[in-house]
N, CA, C and O atoms as a GROMACS GRO file, in nm:
protein
  516
    1ALA      N    1   0.018  -0.984   0.289
    1ALA     CA    2   0.162  -1.000   0.300
    1ALA      C    3   0.228  -0.991   0.162
    1ALA      O    4   0.338  -0.937   0.150
    2GLU      N    5   0.161  -1.042   0.058
    2GLU     CA    6   0.217  -1.033  -0.077
    2GLU      C    7   0.226  -0.888  -0.123
    2GLU      O    8   0.324  -0.848  -0.185
    3TRP      N    9   0.124  -0.809  -0.091
    3TRP     CA   10   0.126  -0.668  -0.130
    3TRP      C   11   0.244  -0.598  -0.062
    3TRP      O   12   0.316  -0.523  -0.126
    4GLU      N   13   0.263  -0.624   0.067
    4GLU     CA   14   0.373  -0.559   0.138
    4GLU      C   15   0.508  -0.600   0.080
    4GLU      O   16   0.596  -0.517   0.064
    5TYR      N   17   0.523  -0.727   0.049
    5TYR     CA   18   0.647  -0.776  -0.011
    5TYR      C   19   0.673  -0.702  -0.143
    5TYR      O   20   0.784  -0.655  -0.167
    6ALA      N   21   0.572  -0.691  -0.226
    6ALA     CA   22   0.586  -0.621  -0.354
    6ALA      C   23   0.615  -0.472  -0.333
    6ALA      O   24   0.695  -0.414  -0.406
    7SER      N   25   0.552  -0.413  -0.234
    7SER     CA   26   0.571  -0.272  -0.205
    7SER      C   27   0.716  -0.241  -0.170
    7SER      O   28   0.769  -0.137  -0.207
    8ARG      N   29   0.778  -0.331  -0.098
    8ARG     CA   30   0.916  -0.308  -0.054
    8ARG      C   31   1.015  -0.312  -0.170
    8ARG      O   32   1.129  -0.267  -0.154
    9GLY      N   33   0.978  -0.362  -0.283
    9GLY     CA   34   1.060  -0.355  -0.403
    9GLY      C   35   1.196  -0.421  -0.392
    9GLY      O   36   1.291  -0.378  -0.457
   10GLY      N   37   1.206  -0.524  -0.312
   10GLY     CA   38   1.334  -0.593  -0.296
   10GLY      C   39   1.416  -0.544  -0.179
   10GLY      O   40   1.522  -0.600  -0.149
   11GLU      N   41   1.369  -0.440  -0.113
   11GLU     CA   42   1.441  -0.384   0.003
   11GLU      C   43   1.392  -0.455   0.129
   11GLU      O   44   1.305  -0.404   0.200
   12HIS      N   45   1.448  -0.572   0.156
   12HIS     CA   46   1.400  -0.653   0.268
   12HIS      C   47   1.501  -0.666   0.382
   12HIS      O   48   1.468  -0.722   0.486
   13SER      N   49   1.619  -0.616   0.365
   13SER     CA   50   1.719  -0.626   0.471
   13SER      C   51   1.810  -0.505   0.462
   13SER      O   52   1.905  -0.508   0.384
   14PRO      N   53   1.787  -0.400   0.537
   14PRO     CA   54   1.681  -0.389   0.638
   14PRO      C   55   1.547  -0.353   0.574
   14PRO      O   56   1.540  -0.317   0.456
   15TYR      N   57   1.442  -0.362   0.653
   15TYR     CA   58   1.309  -0.324   0.607
   15TYR      C   59   1.295  -0.173   0.619
   15TYR      O   60   1.292  -0.119   0.730
   16TYR      N   61   1.287  -0.106   0.506
   16TYR     CA   62   1.265   0.038   0.506
   16TYR      C   63   1.116   0.067   0.512
   16TYR      O   64   1.034  -0.018   0.478
   17GLN      N   65   1.084   0.188   0.554
   17GLN     CA   66   0.942   0.224   0.567
   17GLN      C   67   0.874   0.246   0.433
   17GLN      O   68   0.754   0.221   0.420
   18TYR      N   69   0.948   0.294   0.333
   18TYR     CA   70   0.886   0.333   0.207
   18TYR      C   71   0.940   0.252   0.089
   18TYR      O   72   1.052   0.200   0.097
   19PRO      N   73   0.865   0.240  -0.018
   19PRO     CA   74   0.899   0.151  -0.130
   19PRO      C   75   1.030   0.180  -0.203
   19PRO      O   76   1.081   0.092  -0.273
   20TRP      N   77   1.084   0.296  -0.190
   20TRP     CA   78   1.206   0.332  -0.262
   20TRP      C   79   1.331   0.306  -0.179
   20TRP      O   80   1.438   0.357  -0.211
   21GLY      N   81   1.318   0.225  -0.071
   21GLY     CA   82   1.433   0.189   0.011
   21GLY      C   83   1.481   0.300   0.101
   21GLY      O   84   1.601   0.327   0.109
   22SER      N   85   1.386   0.366   0.168
   22SER     CA   86   1.419   0.479   0.255
   22SER      C   87   1.322   0.484   0.373
   22SER      O   88   1.211   0.430   0.366
   23ASP      N   89   1.364   0.547   0.478
   23ASP     CA   90   1.276   0.572   0.591
   23ASP      C   91   1.220   0.714   0.589
   23ASP      O   92   1.158   0.758   0.685
   24SER      N   93   1.242   0.784   0.479
   24SER     CA   94   1.187   0.919   0.467
   24SER      C   95   1.107   0.930   0.337
   24SER      O   96   1.123   0.851   0.244
   25ILE      N   97   1.020   1.030   0.335
   25ILE     CA   98   0.934   1.054   0.220
   25ILE      C   99   0.930   1.204   0.194
   25ILE      O  100   0.934   1.284   0.287
   26SER      N  101   0.921   1.242   0.067
   26SER     CA  102   0.903   1.382   0.030
   26SER      C  103   0.801   1.388  -0.082
   26SER      O  104   0.763   1.286  -0.138
   27TYR      N  105   0.758   1.508  -0.115
   27TYR     CA  106   0.660   1.523  -0.222
   27TYR      C  107   0.718   1.485  -0.359
   27TYR      O  108   0.642   1.466  -0.454
   28ALA      N  109   0.848   1.475  -0.371
   28ALA     CA  110   0.910   1.428  -0.495
   28ALA      C  111   0.900   1.276  -0.509
   28ALA      O  112   0.920   1.222  -0.618
   29ASP      N  113   0.868   1.206  -0.398
   29ASP     CA  114   0.862   1.059  -0.397
   29ASP      C  115   0.724   1.003  -0.428
   29ASP      O  116   0.712   0.898  -0.491
   30ALA      N  117   0.619   1.072  -0.384
   30ALA     CA  118   0.484   1.015  -0.392
   30ALA      C  119   0.378   1.125  -0.380
   30ALA      O  120   0.407   1.235  -0.334
   31ASN      N  121   0.258   1.092  -0.421
   31ASN     CA  122   0.143   1.182  -0.411
   31ASN      C  123   0.068   1.150  -0.282
   31ASN      O  124  -0.008   1.053  -0.277
   32TYR      N  125   0.089   1.229  -0.178
   32TYR     CA  126   0.028   1.208  -0.047
   32TYR      C  127   0.003   1.343   0.019
   32TYR      O  128   0.057   1.445  -0.024
   33ASP      N  129  -0.080   1.344   0.122
   33ASP     CA  130  -0.104   1.465   0.202
   33ASP      C  131  -0.138   1.587   0.116
   33ASP      O  132  -0.090   1.697   0.142
   34TYR      N  133  -0.219   1.565   0.015
   34TYR     CA  134  -0.263   1.666  -0.081
   34TYR      C  135  -0.152   1.714  -0.175
   34TYR      O  136  -0.184   1.759  -0.285
   35ASN      N  137  -0.027   1.707  -0.138
   35ASN     CA  138   0.090   1.730  -0.222
   35ASN      C  139   0.077   1.850  -0.317
   35ASN      O  140   0.138   1.852  -0.424
   36ASN      N  141  -0.001   1.947  -0.278
   36ASN     CA  142  -0.026   2.065  -0.360
   36ASN      C  143  -0.090   2.032  -0.494
   36ASN      O  144  -0.095   2.117  -0.583
   37ILE      N  145  -0.139   1.909  -0.509
   37ILE     CA  146  -0.204   1.868  -0.633
   37ILE      C  147  -0.354   1.859  -0.612
   37ILE      O  148  -0.432   1.910  -0.692
   38GLY      N  149  -0.395   1.795  -0.501
   38GLY     CA  150  -0.536   1.789  -0.465
   38GLY      C  151  -0.617   1.682  -0.533
   38GLY      O  152  -0.740   1.684  -0.526
   39THR      N  153  -0.552   1.587  -0.600
   39THR     CA  154  -0.623   1.478  -0.667
   39THR      C  155  -0.524   1.368  -0.700
   39THR      O  156  -0.405   1.378  -0.668
   40THR      N  157  -0.571   1.263  -0.765
   40THR     CA  158  -0.481   1.158  -0.809
   40THR      C  159  -0.398   1.205  -0.928
   40THR      O  160  -0.431   1.305  -0.992
   41VAL      N  161  -0.291   1.133  -0.956
   41VAL     CA  162  -0.206   1.163  -1.071
   41VAL      C  163  -0.193   1.036  -1.156
   41VAL      O  164  -0.227   0.927  -1.110
   42ASP      N  165  -0.145   1.051  -1.278
   42ASP     CA  166  -0.125   0.936  -1.366
   42ASP      C  167  -0.023   0.840  -1.306
   42ASP      O  168   0.076   0.882  -1.247
   43VAL      N  169  -0.047   0.711  -1.323
   43VAL     CA  170   0.049   0.610  -1.279
   43VAL      C  171   0.181   0.636  -1.352
   43VAL      O  172   0.183   0.662  -1.472
   44GLY      N  173   0.290   0.627  -1.278
   44GLY     CA  174   0.422   0.652  -1.335
   44GLY      C  175   0.468   0.795  -1.320
   44GLY      O  176   0.573   0.831  -1.373
   45SER      N  177   0.392   0.877  -1.249
   45SER     CA  178   0.434   1.014  -1.225
   45SER      C  179   0.552   1.023  -1.129
   45SER      O  180   0.618   1.126  -1.120
   46TYR      N  181   0.578   0.915  -1.057
   46TYR     CA  182   0.689   0.905  -0.963
   46TYR      C  183   0.771   0.782  -0.998
   46TYR      O  184   0.722   0.693  -1.068
   47ALA      N  185   0.893   0.775  -0.950
   47ALA     CA  186   0.983   0.664  -0.983
   47ALA      C  187   0.927   0.531  -0.933
   47ALA      O  188   0.856   0.525  -0.833
   48ALA      N  189   0.962   0.424  -1.003
   48ALA     CA  190   0.922   0.288  -0.965
   48ALA      C  191   1.010   0.238  -0.850
   48ALA      O  192   1.119   0.290  -0.826
   49ASN      N  193   0.960   0.137  -0.779
   49ASN     CA  194   1.042   0.076  -0.675
   49ASN      C  195   1.138  -0.026  -0.739
   49ASN      O  196   1.145  -0.035  -0.861
   50GLY      N  197   1.209  -0.101  -0.658
   50GLY     CA  198   1.308  -0.196  -0.707
   50GLY      C  199   1.252  -0.307  -0.793
   50GLY      O  200   1.327  -0.369  -0.869
   51TYR      N  201   1.123  -0.335  -0.784
   51TYR     CA  202   1.058  -0.436  -0.868
   51TYR      C  203   0.994  -0.376  -0.992
   51TYR      O  204   0.931  -0.447  -1.070
   52GLY      N  205   1.010  -0.245  -1.011
   52GLY     CA  206   0.950  -0.179  -1.127
   52GLY      C  207   0.804  -0.144  -1.108
   52GLY      O  208   0.735  -0.116  -1.206
   53LEU      N  209   0.756  -0.145  -0.985
   53LEU     CA  210   0.616  -0.113  -0.956
   53LEU      C  211   0.603   0.035  -0.920
   53LEU      O  212   0.681   0.088  -0.840
   54TYR      N  213   0.503   0.100  -0.978
   54TYR     CA  214   0.480   0.242  -0.955
   54TYR      C  215   0.372   0.263  -0.849
   54TYR      O  216   0.282   0.181  -0.833
   55ASP      N  217   0.384   0.375  -0.779
   55ASP     CA  218   0.279   0.424  -0.688
   55ASP      C  219   0.240   0.323  -0.580
   55ASP      O  220   0.122   0.308  -0.549
   56MET      N  221   0.337   0.256  -0.523
   56MET     CA  222   0.308   0.165  -0.411
   56MET      C  223   0.287   0.246  -0.283
   56MET      O  224   0.241   0.191  -0.183
   57ALA      N  225   0.320   0.373  -0.285
   57ALA     CA  226   0.292   0.464  -0.173
   57ALA      C  227   0.217   0.584  -0.229
   57ALA      O  228   0.261   0.645  -0.326
   58GLY      N  229   0.106   0.617  -0.167
   58GLY     CA  230   0.030   0.734  -0.208
   58GLY      C  231  -0.053   0.712  -0.333
   58GLY      O  232  -0.069   0.599  -0.380
   59ASN      N  233  -0.104   0.819  -0.384
   59ASN     CA  234  -0.194   0.827  -0.500
   59ASN      C  235  -0.330   0.767  -0.469
   59ASN      O  236  -0.425   0.842  -0.446
   60VAL      N  237  -0.346   0.634  -0.466
   60VAL     CA  238  -0.471   0.573  -0.420
   60VAL      C  239  -0.440   0.452  -0.332
   60VAL      O  240  -0.344   0.379  -0.356
   61TYR      N  241  -0.525   0.433  -0.231
   61TYR     CA  242  -0.520   0.308  -0.156
   61TYR      C  243  -0.549   0.195  -0.254
   61TYR      O  244  -0.622   0.213  -0.351
   62GLU      N  245  -0.491   0.079  -0.227
   62GLU     CA  246  -0.517  -0.036  -0.312
   62GLU      C  247  -0.592  -0.142  -0.233
   62GLU      O  248  -0.550  -0.184  -0.126
   63TRP      N  249  -0.704  -0.185  -0.290
   63TRP     CA  250  -0.780  -0.294  -0.230
   63TRP      C  251  -0.698  -0.422  -0.240
   63TRP      O  252  -0.636  -0.449  -0.343
   64CYS      N  253  -0.698  -0.500  -0.135
   64CYS     CA  254  -0.637  -0.633  -0.136
   64CYS      C  255  -0.746  -0.736  -0.115
   64CYS      O  256  -0.852  -0.704  -0.061
   65ASN      N  257  -0.722  -0.858  -0.155
   65ASN     CA  258  -0.821  -0.964  -0.141
   65ASN      C  259  -0.839  -1.009   0.003
   65ASN      O  260  -0.944  -1.063   0.038
   66ASP      N  261  -0.739  -0.988   0.088
   66ASP     CA  262  -0.744  -1.035   0.226
   66ASP      C  263  -0.856  -0.970   0.306
   66ASP      O  264  -0.888  -0.852   0.288
   67TRP      N  265  -0.915  -1.050   0.394
   67TRP     CA  266  -1.006  -0.996   0.494
   67TRP      C  267  -0.922  -0.923   0.598
   67TRP      O  268  -0.807  -0.961   0.622
   68TYR      N  269  -0.978  -0.821   0.659
   68TYR     CA  270  -0.905  -0.741   0.758
   68TYR      C  271  -0.935  -0.787   0.900
   68TYR      O  272  -1.051  -0.811   0.936
   69ASP      N  273  -0.830  -0.799   0.978
   69ASP     CA  274  -0.840  -0.824   1.122
   69ASP      C  275  -0.723  -0.748   1.184
   69ASP      O  276  -0.608  -0.781   1.158
   70SER      N  277  -0.752  -0.648   1.265
   70SER     CA  278  -0.647  -0.561   1.320
   70SER      C  279  -0.544  -0.637   1.402
   70SER      O  280  -0.431  -0.591   1.415
   71SER      N  281  -0.579  -0.753   1.457
   71SER     CA  282  -0.484  -0.829   1.538
   71SER      C  283  -0.429  -0.952   1.467
   71SER      O  284  -0.362  -1.034   1.529
   72TYR      N  285  -0.456  -0.967   1.338
   72TYR     CA  286  -0.417  -1.088   1.265
   72TYR      C  287  -0.267  -1.116   1.274
   72TYR      O  288  -0.227  -1.229   1.302
   73TYR      N  289  -0.184  -1.017   1.251
   73TYR     CA  290  -0.040  -1.041   1.247
   73TYR      C  291   0.018  -1.078   1.383
   73TYR      O  292   0.127  -1.136   1.389
   74SER      N  293  -0.049  -1.047   1.490
   74SER     CA  294   0.003  -1.088   1.622
   74SER      C  295  -0.016  -1.238   1.645
   74SER      O  296   0.048  -1.294   1.734
   75ASN      N  297  -0.102  -1.303   1.566
   75ASN     CA  298  -0.127  -1.447   1.580
   75ASN      C  299  -0.102  -1.526   1.451
   75ASN      O  300  -0.129  -1.646   1.448
   76SER      N  301  -0.053  -1.462   1.348
   76SER     CA  302  -0.040  -1.528   1.217
   76SER      C  303   0.089  -1.610   1.208
   76SER      O  304   0.180  -1.594   1.289
   77PRO      N  305   0.096  -1.697   1.108
   77PRO     CA  306   0.222  -1.768   1.083
   77PRO      C  307   0.331  -1.668   1.046
   77PRO      O  308   0.302  -1.566   0.983
   78SER      N  309   0.454  -1.694   1.085
   78SER     CA  310   0.563  -1.601   1.054
   78SER      C  311   0.606  -1.609   0.907
   78SER      O  312   0.668  -1.516   0.856
   79THR      N  313   0.574  -1.718   0.840
   79THR     CA  314   0.607  -1.735   0.699
   79THR      C  315   0.480  -1.740   0.616
   79THR      O  316   0.391  -1.822   0.641
   80ASN      N  317   0.471  -1.653   0.517
   80ASN     CA  318   0.360  -1.648   0.423
   80ASN      C  319   0.222  -1.645   0.488
   80ASN      O  320   0.140  -1.734   0.463
   81PRO      N  321   0.194  -1.545   0.572
   81PRO     CA  322   0.060  -1.534   0.629
   81PRO      C  323  -0.042  -1.506   0.519
   81PRO      O  324  -0.020  -1.417   0.436
   82THR      N  325  -0.151  -1.578   0.518
   82THR     CA  326  -0.249  -1.566   0.410
   82THR      C  327  -0.369  -1.479   0.446
   82THR      O  328  -0.454  -1.454   0.360
   83GLY      N  329  -0.378  -1.433   0.568
   83GLY     CA  330  -0.490  -1.351   0.610
   83GLY      C  331  -0.601  -1.435   0.668
   83GLY      O  332  -0.603  -1.557   0.650
   84PRO      N  333  -0.695  -1.371   0.738
   84PRO     CA  334  -0.807  -1.443   0.797
   84PRO      C  335  -0.894  -1.510   0.690
   84PRO      O  336  -0.898  -1.466   0.576
   85ALA      N  337  -0.962  -1.616   0.728
   85ALA     CA  338  -1.048  -1.689   0.635
   85ALA      C  339  -1.176  -1.614   0.603
   85ALA      O  340  -1.238  -1.639   0.499
   86SER      N  341  -1.218  -1.523   0.690
   86SER     CA  342  -1.341  -1.448   0.667
   86SER      C  343  -1.335  -1.317   0.744
   86SER      O  344  -1.242  -1.292   0.821
   87GLY      N  345  -1.434  -1.235   0.722
   87GLY     CA  346  -1.443  -1.107   0.791
   87GLY      C  347  -1.549  -1.019   0.729
   87GLY      O  348  -1.623  -1.063   0.641
   88SER      N  349  -1.556  -0.896   0.774
   88SER     CA  350  -1.654  -0.802   0.718
   88SER      C  351  -1.586  -0.689   0.641
   88SER      O  352  -1.652  -0.619   0.565
   89SER      N  353  -1.456  -0.672   0.660
   89SER     CA  354  -1.381  -0.566   0.591
   89SER      C  355  -1.267  -0.628   0.512
   89SER      O  356  -1.212  -0.731   0.550
   90ARG      N  357  -1.232  -0.564   0.401
   90ARG     CA  358  -1.118  -0.605   0.320
   90ARG      C  359  -1.001  -0.510   0.349
   90ARG      O  360  -1.021  -0.396   0.391
   91VAL      N  361  -0.881  -0.558   0.325
   91VAL     CA  362  -0.760  -0.480   0.349
   91VAL      C  363  -0.740  -0.377   0.237
   91VAL      O  364  -0.760  -0.406   0.119
   92ILE      N  365  -0.698  -0.258   0.277
   92ILE     CA  366  -0.650  -0.157   0.184
   92ILE      C  367  -0.508  -0.120   0.227
   92ILE      O  368  -0.476  -0.121   0.346
   93ARG      N  369  -0.424  -0.088   0.129
   93ARG     CA  370  -0.285  -0.057   0.160
   93ARG      C  371  -0.233   0.052   0.068
   93ARG      O  372  -0.290   0.076  -0.038
   94GLY      N  373  -0.126   0.118   0.110
   94GLY     CA  374  -0.054   0.209   0.023
   94GLY      C  375  -0.078   0.357   0.044
   94GLY      O  376  -0.001   0.439  -0.008
   95GLY      N  377  -0.180   0.394   0.115
   95GLY     CA  378  -0.207   0.537   0.134
   95GLY      C  379  -0.277   0.599   0.014
   95GLY      O  380  -0.308   0.531  -0.083
   96SER      N  381  -0.300   0.727   0.022
   96SER     CA  382  -0.375   0.798  -0.081
   96SER      C  383  -0.326   0.940  -0.094
   96SER      O  384  -0.251   0.990  -0.010
   97TRP      N  385  -0.368   1.005  -0.200
   97TRP     CA  386  -0.326   1.142  -0.229
   97TRP      C  387  -0.362   1.240  -0.117
   97TRP      O  388  -0.298   1.344  -0.103
   98ASN      N  389  -0.464   1.208  -0.038
   98ASN     CA  390  -0.507   1.304   0.063
   98ASN      C  391  -0.488   1.254   0.207
   98ASN      O  392  -0.554   1.301   0.299
   99PHE      N  393  -0.398   1.157   0.225
   99PHE     CA  394  -0.365   1.109   0.360
   99PHE      C  395  -0.218   1.135   0.388
   99PHE      O  396  -0.139   1.155   0.296
  100SER      N  397  -0.183   1.135   0.516
  100SER     CA  398  -0.047   1.170   0.559
  100SER      C  399   0.057   1.066   0.519
  100SER      O  400   0.024   0.955   0.479
  101ALA      N  401   0.182   1.105   0.532
  101ALA     CA  402   0.295   1.020   0.495
  101ALA      C  403   0.296   0.889   0.572
  101ALA      O  404   0.327   0.785   0.514
  102ILE      N  405   0.266   0.891   0.698
  102ILE     CA  406   0.273   0.771   0.782
  102ILE      C  407   0.180   0.662   0.731
  102ILE      O  408   0.208   0.543   0.747
  103ILE      N  409   0.070   0.699   0.670
  103ILE     CA  410  -0.027   0.605   0.614
  103ILE      C  411   0.030   0.536   0.489
  103ILE      O  412  -0.014   0.427   0.454
  104SER      N  413   0.126   0.598   0.423
  104SER     CA  414   0.182   0.547   0.298
  104SER      C  415   0.296   0.447   0.318
  104SER      O  416   0.354   0.400   0.220
  105ARG      N  417   0.329   0.415   0.442
  105ARG     CA  418   0.437   0.319   0.468
  105ARG      C  419   0.402   0.181   0.414
  105ARG      O  420   0.285   0.145   0.404
  106CYS      N  421   0.503   0.104   0.378
  106CYS     CA  422   0.483  -0.032   0.325
  106CYS      C  423   0.402  -0.120   0.419
  106CYS      O  424   0.321  -0.200   0.374
  107ALA      N  425   0.424  -0.106   0.548
  107ALA     CA  426   0.359  -0.194   0.646
  107ALA      C  427   0.219  -0.150   0.688
  107ALA      O  428   0.150  -0.225   0.756
  108SER      N  429   0.176  -0.032   0.650
  108SER     CA  430   0.044   0.017   0.691
  108SER      C  431  -0.067  -0.061   0.623
  108SER      O  432  -0.061  -0.088   0.503
  109ARG      N  433  -0.168  -0.097   0.701
  109ARG     CA  434  -0.284  -0.166   0.644
  109ARG      C  435  -0.406  -0.127   0.724
  109ARG      O  436  -0.400  -0.108   0.846
  110TYR      N  437  -0.517  -0.117   0.654
  110TYR     CA  438  -0.644  -0.076   0.716
  110TYR      C  439  -0.755  -0.159   0.654
  110TYR      O  440  -0.734  -0.226   0.552
  111GLY      N  441  -0.872  -0.156   0.714
  111GLY     CA  442  -0.984  -0.231   0.662
  111GLY      C  443  -1.104  -0.142   0.635
  111GLY      O  444  -1.135  -0.050   0.711
  112TYR      N  445  -1.172  -0.171   0.525
  112TYR     CA  446  -1.296  -0.103   0.489
  112TYR      C  447  -1.394  -0.206   0.435
  112TYR      O  448  -1.355  -0.309   0.380
  113TYR      N  449  -1.521  -0.176   0.450
  113TYR     CA  450  -1.625  -0.265   0.395
  113TYR      C  451  -1.611  -0.269   0.243
  113TYR      O  452  -1.588  -0.166   0.181
  114PRO      N  453  -1.624  -0.385   0.183
  114PRO     CA  454  -1.607  -0.398   0.038
  114PRO      C  455  -1.703  -0.312  -0.044
  114PRO      O  456  -1.675  -0.285  -0.161
  115THR      N  457  -1.814  -0.270   0.012
  115THR     CA  458  -1.909  -0.187  -0.062
  115THR      C  459  -1.873  -0.039  -0.057
  115THR      O  460  -1.936   0.041  -0.125
  116TYR      N  461  -1.773  -0.002   0.022
  116TYR     CA  462  -1.732   0.138   0.036
  116TYR      C  463  -1.663   0.185  -0.092
  116TYR      O  464  -1.581   0.113  -0.149
  117HIS      N  465  -1.695   0.304  -0.135
  117HIS     CA  466  -1.626   0.360  -0.252
  117HIS      C  467  -1.582   0.502  -0.220
  117HIS      O  468  -1.646   0.574  -0.143
  118TYR      N  469  -1.472   0.540  -0.282
  118TYR     CA  470  -1.409   0.668  -0.252
  118TYR      C  471  -1.307   0.696  -0.361
  118TYR      O  472  -1.245   0.602  -0.412
  119ASP      N  473  -1.288   0.820  -0.399
  119ASP     CA  474  -1.196   0.850  -0.509
  119ASP      C  475  -1.050   0.827  -0.476
  119ASP      O  476  -0.964   0.836  -0.564
  120GLY      N  477  -1.020   0.798  -0.351
  120GLY     CA  478  -0.883   0.766  -0.311
  120GLY      C  479  -0.858   0.616  -0.300
  120GLY      O  480  -0.754   0.575  -0.250
  121PHE      N  481  -0.953   0.534  -0.348
  121PHE     CA  482  -0.938   0.387  -0.347
  121PHE      C  483  -0.928   0.337  -0.490
  121PHE      O  484  -0.996   0.387  -0.580
  122GLY      N  485  -0.843   0.237  -0.510
  122GLY     CA  486  -0.830   0.176  -0.641
  122GLY      C  487  -0.783   0.034  -0.626
  122GLY      O  488  -0.790  -0.023  -0.517
  123PHE      N  489  -0.736  -0.024  -0.733
  123PHE     CA  490  -0.681  -0.158  -0.727
  123PHE      C  491  -0.573  -0.171  -0.832
  123PHE      O  492  -0.567  -0.091  -0.926
  124ARG      N  493  -0.489  -0.269  -0.817
  124ARG     CA  494  -0.376  -0.292  -0.907
  124ARG      C  495  -0.404  -0.418  -0.989
  124ARG      O  496  -0.440  -0.522  -0.934
  125VAL      N  497  -0.387  -0.408  -1.118
  125VAL     CA  498  -0.404  -0.523  -1.206
  125VAL      C  499  -0.265  -0.577  -1.237
  125VAL      O  500  -0.176  -0.504  -1.281
  126LEU      N  501  -0.247  -0.706  -1.213
  126LEU     CA  502  -0.118  -0.771  -1.238
  126LEU      C  503  -0.135  -0.885  -1.338
  126LEU      O  504  -0.239  -0.950  -1.343
  127ALA      N  505  -0.034  -0.906  -1.416
  127ALA     CA  506  -0.030  -1.020  -1.506
  127ALA      C  507   0.100  -1.095  -1.481
  127ALA      O  508   0.207  -1.036  -1.477
  128VAL      N  509   0.089  -1.224  -1.465
  128VAL     CA  510   0.207  -1.308  -1.445
  128VAL      C  511   0.255  -1.354  -1.581
  128VAL      O  512   0.178  -1.406  -1.661
  129GLN      N  513   0.383  -1.334  -1.608
  129GLN     CA  514   0.437  -1.372  -1.739
  129GLN      C  515   0.516  -1.501  -1.728
  129GLN      O  516   0.569  -1.550  -1.828
   0.00000   0.00000   0.00000
């Protein structure tokens, strides 16, 4: 839930599908669906969202600490859901350079085994100031 909140970049009313406060996406917005590039690009190649975060859609999926459960949100608390206590897969979010636009939406989430590796997966390092 924290990743999704950050991805939305302050656009919470209404909830837009993509981090730049829009329900549409183009190749000028993010690196997705091969985008005629065919690989990842440097962070900052596209505009930041409202919180100043780059590449919250496309480029590489981002590993999240949460365990994955496809039905978790149907039974989770409505305020600050923390994710399941355990599981076999971890959450990935944000889409990747070689996946379609729909996968890059702020609300999209999927699960993969933590031992899985792929050039379209990465992680975000944050520092609290």
